[in-house]
VOMI-983253 format. One record per residue: residue in three letters; x, y, z of N, C-alpha, C in turn. Coordinates in steps of 0.1 Angstrom, whole numbers, padded with zeros to 4 digits, always signed. Atoms other than C-alpha are relative to their C-alpha. Example, Ala and Ser with C-alpha at 12.3 -4.5 7.8 and 13.67 -1.06 7.14 Angstrom:
ala+0009-0012+0000+0123-0045+0078+0009+0012+0000;ser-0009-0011+0000+0137-0011+0071-0008+0011+0008;
***
This chain:
unk+0009-0013+0006+1155+0757+0876+0010+0019+0003;unk-0012-0011+0005+1169+0788+0859-0002+0014+0006;unk-0006-0015-0013+1166+0816+0884+0009+0000+0009;unk-0011+0004-0007+1186+0793+0910-0002-0011+0000;unk-0005+0011+0009+1197+0765+0896-0002-0010+0012;unk-0008+0015-0008+1180+0739+0919-0022-0008-0005;unk+0011+0010+0006+1149+0714+0913-0015+0011+0005;unk+0015-0010-0005+1110+0728+0914-0010-0015-0008;unk+0010+0009-0002+1085+0702+0917-0012-0004-0013;unk+0010-0004+0011+1062+0721+0890+0003+0013-0002;unk-0002-0008+0010+1069+0739+0867-0003+0021-0001;unk+0011-0011-0002+1043+0765+0866-0015-0001+0012;unk+0011-0002-0006+1024+0766+0897-0006+0012+0002;unk+0011-0014-0003+1011+0804+0898+0000+0006-0015;unk+0000-0011+0005+1001+0819+0874-0003+0013-0002;unk+0001-0020+0002+1007+0860+0861-0003+0001-0013;unk+0005-0004+0014+0994+0879+0838-0003+0013+0001;unk+0011-0012+0003+0987+0914+0831-0004+0003-0007;unk+0003-0001+0016+0961+0928+0807-0007+0008+0002;unk+0014-0010+0002+0933+0950+0793-0006+0001+0012;unk+0007+0009-0010+0912+0958+0818-0015-0004-0007;unk+0006+0010-0001+0888+0940+0801-0001-0014+0000;unk-0002+0011+0001+0908+0914+0800+0002-0007-0013;unk+0001+0009+0018+0906+0905+0760+0024+0003-0002;unk-0017-0002+0003+0947+0919+0759+0011-0005+0006;unk-0007+0002-0010+0979+0901+0775+0011+0013-0008;unk-0011-0004+0000+1002+0928+0783+0014+0000+0004;unk-0014+0006-0003+1030+0904+0797-0010-0009+0011;unk+0005+0011-0012+1028+0871+0819+0015-0005+0006;unk-0008+0009-0011+1049+0855+0843-0006-0017+0007;unk+0001+0008-0003+1051+0826+0864+0004-0004+0012;unk-0008+0004-0017+1057+0809+0898+0008-0018-0003;unk-0005+0015+0003+1077+0774+0897+0003-0004+0020;unk+0004+0005-0015+1069+0756+0936+0013-0011-0001;unk-0013+0007-0003+1103+0740+0946-0010-0014+0013;unk-0003+0002-0004+1085+0726+0973-0018+0006+0013;unk+0013-0005-0007+1043+0728+0992+0002-0007+0011;unk-0001-0002-0016+1043+0733+1028-0012+0006+0011;unk+0004-0009-0005+1024+0743+1057+0011+0005+0010;unk-0009-0012-0017+1043+0771+1073-0006+0007+0002;unk+0015+0001-0012+1012+0780+1095-0012+0001-0008;unk+0014+0005-0005+0977+0777+1104-0005+0010+0003;unk+0015-0012+0000+0950+0802+1102-0021-0006+0002;unk+0015+0003-0001+0911+0790+1113+0002-0008+0004;unk-0003+0018-0007+0923+0757+1136+0003-0009-0009;unk-0002+0005+0007+0938+0746+1108+0012-0006+0010;unk-0018+0010-0005+0971+0716+1115+0004-0002-0002;unk-0006+0000+0010+0998+0717+1101+0006-0015-0003;unk-0009+0011+0002+1010+0683+1086+0011-0001-0012;unk-0011+0001+0011+1032+0687+1058+0014+0016+0000;unk-0019-0006-0002+1074+0700+1057+0012-0009-0012;unk-0007+0005+0004+1098+0698+1035+0019+0005+0005;unk-0012-0003+0002+1133+0690+1032+0003-0008+0012;unk-0008-0007-0008+1163+0692+1057-0003-0009+0018;unk+0015+0010-0006+1147+0656+1076-0010+0002+0008;unk+0008+0004+0002+1116+0665+1076-0007-0012-0005;unk+0006+0013+0004+1091+0639+1063-0002+0004-0011;unk-0001-0005+0016+1093+0655+1026-0011-0006-0003;unk+0016-0001+0007+1053+0654+1028+0000+0012-0005;unk+0019-0012+0003+1035+0676+0999-0011+0005+0001;unk+0014-0002-0002+1015+0698+1006-0005+0010+0010;unk+0010-0012-0008+0988+0728+1020-0012-0007+0005;unk+0018+0006-0007+0963+0721+1045-0008+0004-0001;unk+0016-0013-0003+0926+0731+1051+0009+0010+0010;unk-0003-0017-0003+0931+0767+1064+0017+0001+0007;unk-0009-0004-0001+0969+0769+1065+0004+0006-0015;unk-0001-0008+0014+0989+0785+1037+0020+0000+0002;unk-0006+0006+0003+1023+0783+1023+0012+0012-0005;unk-0009-0015+0003+1049+0816+1024+0013-0006-0009;unk-0017-0003+0005+1075+0823+0994+0003+0012+0003;unk-0006-0013-0002+1095+0857+1001+0001+0001-0010;unk-0002-0010+0016+1094+0880+0980+0012+0001-0009;unk-0009+0002+0008+1129+0878+0976+0013-0008-0011;unk-0006+0010+0005+1132+0848+0960+0000+0002-0017;unk+0001+0003+0009+1137+0844+0923-0011-0004-0009;unk+0010+0010+0011+1111+0837+0897-0018-0001+0004;unk+0021-0003+0000+1075+0850+0904+0000+0009+0003;unk-0002-0018-0005+1073+0884+0889-0007+0001-0018;unk+0001-0003+0008+1061+0897+0860+0008+0014-0004;unk+0002-0009+0004+1080+0916+0837-0006+0014-0009;unk+0007-0012+0004+1072+0951+0831+0005+0010-0008;unk-0015-0014+0004+1106+0964+0815-0007+0005-0021;unk+0003-0003+0009+1085+0968+0776-0017+0003+0004;unk+0013-0006-0004+1051+0978+0794-0007+0016+0001;unk+0004-0014-0007+1034+1007+0794-0006+0003+0009;unk+0005-0005-0007+1024+1034+0818-0022-0005+0002;unk+0012+0005+0003+0986+1026+0827-0014-0006+0009;unk+0004+0006-0005+0958+1012+0840-0005-0025-0001;unk+0000+0012+0004+0954+0968+0839-0007-0010+0015;unk+0007+0011-0005+0935+0938+0847+0012-0007+0006;unk-0013+0007-0007+0967+0915+0872-0008-0016+0006;unk+0007+0008-0010+0953+0881+0877+0014-0013+0004;unk-0010+0006-0005+0969+0856+0897-0006-0015-0004;unk+0005+0019+0008+0959+0814+0884+0005-0008+0010;unk-0009+0018+0000+0971+0786+0909-0004-0008-0002;unk-0002+0019+0004+0977+0753+0904-0008+0004-0011;unk+0004-0008+0011+0969+0765+0868-0009-0017-0009;unk-0006+0014+0003+0969+0727+0856-0001-0013+0007;unk-0001+0010-0012+0954+0708+0886+0005-0004-0001;unk-0003+0009+0002+0977+0693+0889+0008-0007+0016;unk+0002+0003-0016+0976+0697+0930-0012-0005+0004;unk+0012+0002+0000+0942+0676+0940-0005+0012+0014;unk+0004-0010-0011+0921+0704+0955-0016-0008+0002;unk+0013+0005+0002+0889+0698+0972-0014+0012-0002;unk+0007-0007+0009+0874+0727+0950+0012+0010-0005;unk-0007-0004+0008+0895+0743+0922-0006+0018-0004;unk+0003-0007+0001+0873+0772+0917-0004+0014+0005;unk+0001-0004-0006+0882+0797+0937+0016+0003+0001;unk-0016+0001-0002+0919+0792+0930+0001+0015-0014;unk+0000-0015+0009+0917+0833+0908+0002+0007+0005;unk-0001-0020-0007+0925+0868+0917-0006+0010-0003;unk+0009-0008+0001+0918+0894+0908+0007+0013-0004;unk-0001-0004-0006+0930+0924+0910+0008+0018-0009;unk+0002-0010+0010+0925+0961+0889+0014+0006+0008;unk-0007-0003-0005+0961+0979+0889+0004+0014-0001;unk+0004-0016+0003+0975+1016+0887+0017-0007-0003;unk-0018+0001+0001+1014+1014+0868+0002+0010-0007;unk-0004-0006+0009+1033+1042+0861+0016-0008+0000;unk-0012+0003+0002+1069+1026+0854+0007-0003+0013;unk-0011+0002-0009+1086+1026+0890-0010-0007+0010;unk+0010+0009-0015+1053+1020+0914-0006-0008-0004;unk+0015+0005+0007+1025+0999+0911-0013-0001+0012;unk+0019+0000-0013+0988+1007+0936-0005-0010-0005;unk+0015+0010+0001+0965+0981+0938-0013+0006+0000;unk+0015-0015+0001+0928+1001+0931-0011-0016+0008;unk+0010+0007-0002+0908+0964+0940+0003-0010-0001;unk-0003+0016+0007+0911+0929+0942-0012-0006+0000;unk+0012+0012+0001+0885+0897+0940+0003-0010+0000;unk+0002+0009+0011+0882+0866+0935-0009-0001-0009;unk+0006+0009+0010+0872+0848+0902-0003-0010+0001;unk+0001+0015+0002+0854+0824+0910-0001-0007-0012;unk+0000+0005+0007+0854+0797+0885-0008-0019-0002;unk+0010+0012-0001+0827+0767+0875+0010-0009+0001;unk-0011+0010+0004+0853+0736+0876-0012-0012+0000;unk+0010+0013+0002+0834+0697+0868+0000-0005+0012;unk-0003+0011-0011+0822+0686+0899-0008+0007+0015;unk+0000-0023-0008+0813+0724+0919-0007+0012-0008;unk+0011-0009+0007+0786+0745+0908+0004+0015+0009;
***
């Protein structure tokens, strides 16, 4: 991969976009590639089944009630705002946008946040799920 020189199983596991508050104008975009999806930890009675690399099973996936952590210092998971004006924006985070990873429900894969950007800091005002109707789910 161009940012940190290793293979990624998916080039676009998460798409990021910074948009006007009404969502119509895209100010900046980014994405996160995925090396391997695994159960980093679990909540709500979840049971970890997936581990990648280094003598582990090599099974990719995120089990129900579990999550995959990707540390913030790792490269290639940002929106380049170098040429973006200060202001209030709508940030959209869309997980598994191509539906490459099978899921029981794709409708909860989009998070939207209103953010305030002033060139030096970003303040998150509020976030919510933006549920999307998918075939077979209402």
